[in-house]
N, C-alpha and C positions, 0 to 999 in steps of 0.2 A: 504494500499499499504506499503511495507516494506521500511524502510529508507535506503538510499544508502550510507550514511556516507560520507567520504571524497574522495571516489573513483569515479572519473568522469565516467569510463567505466560502473560501476554500475548504475549510473544515465542514461546513454545511453541505457542500458539493460532494465531498468525500462520504459523508453520512449517507446521502441519497444514493450514491454509486454502490456503497456496500449493502444497502437495503436491497437494491436490484440484484446484485450478485449472489446474495445469500438467501434469496427468497425460499428456497426448498431445503435449507440446511440450518436448523436451529443451532446446531453446535458451532458451525462456522460464524453464524450471525452473532452468537455470544462473543466469540473471539474477536470479532470486528468491533463490536460495541465496547468491549473492554479496552481494545486498543485506542479507539476514539476517545474514550473517557480518560484513559491514562494520559493521552497526548494533551488533554485540556490542562492538566496540572504542570505541565513542563514548559508552558509558554510565557510564564511571567504576567499573565492577565489578571485583572482584578477579580476579587470574589464574585462580584455581581456578574461580570462577563462570563466567568466560568459557569455559574449557576444557569444563566440564561442559555448559553450554548448547550449545556448539559440537558436542559429541558427540550431543546430542539432535537438533540441527538436521541433522547429518550423517546420522544414522540415519533421520530422517523424510524428508528431501529428497534421494533417491538420484539420482545422475547416471551416465551412461555413462562408462567409463573415460577417454575422450578429453576430456570436459568436466570430469571430476574432476581430471585432471592440470592442466588449465587453471585450475581453481579454485585449486589449491595455488600456482600462480604468482602469481595475484592476491592471495592471502593474504599471500604473501612481500612483495609490493609494499606492501600496507597496512601491514604490520608495519615495513617499512623507512621508509615515509613518516612514520609516527607514532612512530618510534623505540620500538615497542611489541612486543618479541618474546615473545609469550605462548606460542606454540607453536614450540619450536626445531626446526631441521631434523631433529635426531636424534629428537626426539619424533614428528615428522611420519612419519618412516620407520618407526618402531616401531608408532606408532599405525595406519598404513596397513596393515602387515603383519598386525597383530592383528585390526584391524577387518574388513579386506576378506575374508580367508579364515577368519575365525573362530578362528584359532589365535593364541595369545599367546606367541610366542617369548620365553623369559626371564620369563614371568609378571609383566609389568610392572604395578606397582600403579596407574599412570595409566589403563591400559586397564580394570582392575577397577573403579576409581573411576567412570570415565566410563560404564561399563555400568550401574553401580548408580544413578547419577543419571538416565540415561535410562530405566531401569526405573521409578524412582520418578515421574518426569514422566509417563511412559506410563500408569502406573496412575492417577494423578490425573486425566489427560485422559480415560481410558476408563471409570473407575469412581468418580470424585469422591474425597471424603476417605476413604471406606471403603477404597479401594484401598491407601492408605498404611499401613493396619493390617498389611499383609503384609511391609513393610519390615524389621522386626526379623528375621524368619526369613530373608529374602532376603539380608540383610547378613552372615549367617553362612556363606554359600556363597562358597568361594573358587576355584571351578572356572570358568574363563572360558567354556568351552563351554556349561556349564549356564546360566550368566547370559545368554549369547547366545540360548539356546533360550527362556528365560523372557521375555526382551526381545522376541523376534520373536513369541511366542505372544500377547502383549498385544493386537496388532492384530486377531487373529482370534478370541480367547476369547469364548465366549458368556456367560460369567459369571465373577465373581471366584472362584468355587469351581474353575473350570477351571484358573486360575493357581495356587491353593493346592494342587491335586493335582500340578502340576509341582514345586512347591516340595518337597512331602513326598517325591516320587519313589518309588523301589521300596520304601521302608520301609512305605508304606501309612499310613492315618490311625490315630491312637490313640484 
């Protein structure tokens, strides 16, 4: 796997490519996700940037529950080895509860921020720079379920207008 250097969008592209390559092989996908996650810790990025990119990698490179549990153990080892506790145990538990079942018990700001970052990266990957034009409207949404719906829709949307309709919601367009 080529190194993505300091460019976060290169890492995002890598995550997408790894997802495509490992579609039928969960063990290989686990190894890819672990490599991507490990690489986040070696770039000298801020805690917020690492967590935001991790949210995207986690959204894009899905694992079966047993391998996901194993990944969290490996992340814990990485953090202990490098003395870099970017994602605390409490954050992990809240993150997993919120991310896995689409509910955000306690409406954690971290989950909202992670979803917003994942949406922004997804829009850029799927629609280029024009996708970012939707972010001001999306940032006004504080419902984690609605953000999850928008995030999930990016993968299958036929156009940017499809995403715009989700943002507008029941109110319709003016």
